[in-house]
C-alpha positions, 0 to 999 in steps of 0.5 A: 520340621514346621510342616510337620509339626503343624501337620501333627497338630492338624491329625490330633485336633481335639475339636472334632469331638464334642464335650459329651465325646470326650466325657464318655470317652474318659469314663471308659478309660477310667473304667478299662485302667480299674479293670486292669489294675483288679486283673494285677491285684487279683494275680497278685492276691491283693485287694483294690486300695490305694497303696495296692495300686501304688505297690503294683506300678512297681512294674515297668509292664504295668505303666506299659499297659497304664500308656497303651490305655492312655493311647487309645483317644489319640489313635481314635483322634488320629484316625478321625481327623485323618478320614476328615482331612481325606474327605475335606481333600476329596471334595476340593478335587472334586470342586476343582475337576467341576470347575474344569468341565464347566470351563470346558463345556464354556470352550466347546460351546464358544467353539461351536457358536463359531467364536473363535476370535476370544478362545482362551485356553484353560488348564488340563488336557481336554481344555489343550485338545478344545483350544487347539481344535478351536485354533484349526478352525479359525484358520480354516475358516481365514483360510476360506475366507481368503479364497472367498474373497479371492473368488468374489475379487476375479468374478467382479474383475472377469465380470468388467473384462467381459463388458469392455472391447475398448482398451482405454475403457476397460483401463480405467474400469479395471484400475478402479475396480481393483483399488476398490475391491482390495482397499487401495487409495491410489493407483495406474496401469500402464501398457506396453509399447515398443519398449517402454510402458505408457500409463493409460489409466491412473485413479485415485480417491474415487475419481479418475486422474488423468497423468500420461506417463511414459516409463522405459523398461528396466527403469525404476521400480515400475520398469524392473517389474516389466524386466523382470516380469516378477510382483514387487510388494514394497513397504519402504516407499523411496521418498522420490516416490508418488504422494496421496493428496486428500483433503482429508489426509493432506499429503501422505506417502503410502505405507505400502505399493503393490506392483504387478506385471500382465503377462499373457504366456510369460510375454508382458502386457502392461503393469498395475500399481496400487498404493496402500496406506496400510503398512502391511497386506494380508497374504490374500491381497497379493495372492489376488494381485498375482492371479489377476496378472494373467486374467488381465494380460490375456484380455488387454492381448485379445483387444490388442489383436481384436483392434490390429484386426479391425484396423486391417480390416478398414484398409482392405475394405479402402483399398478394394474401393480404390482397385475398383475405381482403377480398373476402369482405366486399366482396361483401356491401357490393356487394349493399348498395350496389346497393339504395342505387343504386337509390334514389340513381337516382331522386333523381338523375332529380330532381336532373338538372333542378335541375342543367342549369338551374345548368350553363347559367347557369354556363357563361353566366358563365363565357363572360363571364368567360373573354372579358372584355377584364379579369379580376378577382382578389379577395385577402384582408387577408393578401394572398392570392388568393382568386379570380381571373377565366378571362379572365386566361389570354388576357390573360396567358397563363399556363395553371394548369399554370404554378403563376402566380396572382395578383400574382407579384413574380418577374413585376413590376418592382421599381418596379411591386410597390412600386406594388401594395403601396402600392395594397393599404396604402391599400385596407386603411386605407380600408374602403370606399375604391377606386384605380387604378394602374399598372404592368408584368407579364411575359406567358408569351411574354416580352412585357411588358404594361402593367396598369392596376388599380382595386382597391376594399375590400370586406371589410365586404362579406358576398358578396365579404369581400375586396379585388377588383381589375378589371384590364385590358391597357393596353399598347396604349393605352401604345404609342400615347402613346409613339409620339405623345411620340416623333413629337414628339421625333423632329420637335425633334431633327430640327429641330436636327439639325446634319445635313442630313434629307430624306424622300422618298416613293416617287413622288420628291417631297420630303416634308420637309426640316430647316432645315439643308439650306439650309446644304449645298445653298444652297436654303432648306428651304421653296422644296425641299418638295413638289418632285420630286427632278429639278426640285430646282437643286441639286448633280447629284452629290447629285441623281443619287444621290437618285434612283438610291438611291430606284430601288434601295431600291423594288427590294431595300428594304435601307439604303444608306450611301454617301459623296458629294461635294456642292458647298457654296458655294466647297468640296466637302464630303464626305458620309456619306448614309444612305438609310434605307427607311420602311415603313407597318403593312402593311410597304408602302414609303412613304418614304425617309429620307435623312439626310447627315452631313458627313465632311470635316473627319473624312476630313482627320484620317482621311488624317493619321492614316493618314500617321502610322501609315505612317511609325510602321509604316515606322519598326518595320519598319525596326527589325524589319530592323535586329533580324533582321539582329543576331540569330541565326536556325536557320540561324546556329546549325546551322553549330555545332550541325546538329541543333538550332533555334530556334522563335521567334514576336515577338507583334508586328513586333519582339520583346522576346524574342531568342536570343543567340549568342557564340563565344570560342575553344572556348567557346560562349555560348547563351540565350534572354533575355526582356525586360520588355514586347514590341513596340517597348518590349522590343525597345528593352531587348533590344538593351541586353541584346544588346550588354551580354552581347557586352562581357561576354564579350569583356571577360573571359577564361573567364567562368562563365554564372553570372559573366555573369549577375551582371555583367549584372544590374549593367549593366543597373542602371547603364544603367537608372539604376535604381541611383540615389535615387529611381529607379522602373525595374522594367525588366528580363529573364529569361533561361536561359543555357548555356555549352559547352566543347568541349575537356572536353565540360562544359556550364554553365547559369544561369537568371534565373527560367527553367529548362533541360530537359535530355533524355539517354537518353530522360530528363528533367531539369529545372534551375530557374533563380535565383529573380530576375531581370536589372535592377529596383530594389535592395531595401533593406536585403536582400543579393542573392544570386549567380546559381547556377552548374549544371555538367554533363558532357555525352556525345554525343547528349544534348539540351537546351532553353531557352525564354521564357513566352512558350510556357508563358503562351499561352491556348488549347486547348478550355477557354481554359487556359495552355499551361503548362511541363508539357505541353513536359516531356510531349512531351519524355519522351512520345516518347524518343529523337526527332530535333530536326527532330521536336521542331521540327515539334511544337512549331510545330505544337502551338503553332498548334493550341493557339492556335486562334482565341485571339491571341498573348499574348506573344513565344515563344523555344524553342531546341533543340540536340542536342550 
């Protein structure tokens, strides 16, 4: 009202007209009134007198016309003042536009001059566009300067590398050049020798230092860089690391440290480290150091190869001189050797005849020993092998290059090794004694052999002087004995088996039936043997099955498993029948074995289980429909926050995780809740949490996020009776809760273990939840802290994310590791200023790509909202 009154006074201000204008206007009004009165007097046939003027004013019409005439000056005042006000407003807007144009021109001139460091944004869209242009130009200029700086540095170091051919000189100049160019204060260069890093150059404060250090691979920061072959950049320097000493600075520890491996095609050549007094190094310095890694590593590798080549060349020259000196002596010796050779040739002719006789005898002996069915071994008293006959090769399969000889304990079982040791001990204690033993041995092909060894103590025999062992392969004999035992055992098992067993030859004749057959077909076993299947007086369905199976196995020679109903007495039995083909040694089909097992009781139990499972599944599905109907989904959330989503993937049909939302006045409560367990137990606990949270907000006026969690914590304990003595209940829930006040643009967060990820202008802030959960048995003699309430003043476009632990705990990926919260943060920070639709697609696709063929380990819930 006050503003409106001032506006009216301003529009009716009389200062707009001068005194002369007011005089003329007043005279004009009086003249018009006289004309109006005269008209009324003439209409009533009256004269113009004061009395008659008063008389005509008894009419309301006269008064109305008088007021209309008198209002004319005010209308004129209003129009004139309104026009003046509009003119003044237009002048002010014109001045404002002129001022903005001047500032934008100055900003454009400043950008044109390249003064990009001090530019400031002004009001207006044009100013904002110019400011953004300046920022982009500044960033481009910085990138170009960084690239030029790196290129110049690489050229400088390359010049140093080209001018040296000695490792030590090159190391000194290289470390000095890197320190001077990158602004370092101290540094060292180490080269790899064997498995150690040896210091070859140290440089600090424009002077060379002589420090010879040796660092083992993998030890400390230097060893770690050498082992991992990855650059390390540290701003937190260990207290025991080197210090910088100078007359001006005193003793100081560097504030940042750069350690870079020197590589030649992924092979480590050395490491250099540089200390800086700057707390943070620019990115172009780090990139410069990374690019030097391969350049310097390749140069040192080439120098090392050149030095080795020079050394080999020098040794070759020295050996050539020595050979020339020895050549004369060799010529004299050669003449003497020719004379001796002539005499040897005469002796050799005499010996050749004797040698041929010996060789023939030896060849006969080797043939006998090589092809024998057993091999001979001779050991001394220390159990060391003295001789082994060649037949061991084709018996055991090992060649001389396999380095397998004697009774190798690695190729014997512990029991066999113990048997051989006992045999050897017995023979040592019994001169002239003889004893046999059996053991298993692993052949080269991987086949297990059974060996029988007969040992005899001939240490007293001058021709032998050892313990001799005759060993033969008894594998086939053992296998035959085992098969005979297995046949006897199978016969016994078949006779006592509760299943029906029938053997039919390829002609369809029964060659064997066990006694149990009579219980199933009602015919004695003796009456069935040696009859054909078609001639049997048994259930036609069973008879047809055997004939059809026999026909199919003849064609395909594969096992058949089927279920067949067989009439036994007054009841119908469900039989699981296996038709098993049996082959002879030539792999020809010899017979078919039918094994029938009574599945009647099992099928009844299986049907009962199916019915019970169906009832349980129907109940769980009904619970899932109830849970889905109660809980909010993305469509409900987007009614209030259009740019939002809920990524919800229960592990089972029903879930222990649930999204919760409650609206009260201008306050929105939103939470991602993770109850203990999943499936039906988790779902029951989720209903308790859902309704308790609704009751708390409904019953309390403007409750904060932390106060809601405090109340929920106590209510869950009371509901589950965890506060009563003797209770062992540990059930509860973790959650992240957000309260949004639309009137004040205030956001509150409180969490029970779970955090809030808040994204503003591409920068991610993490608000951790309190380190306690909802519910659980109280700890004796320990005072619990209240939940912490975090308050954020949000602005339009801010985004936040709350989630349960199901997403970070999901196992998957190429190495079967957890997804982890770090992957969520990287996705949010990796591409700034993305929409909620992008994040919804990303997390949905990334979750299933990560999980792959692994099973889902827990319920998954992620809520994202843009304010």
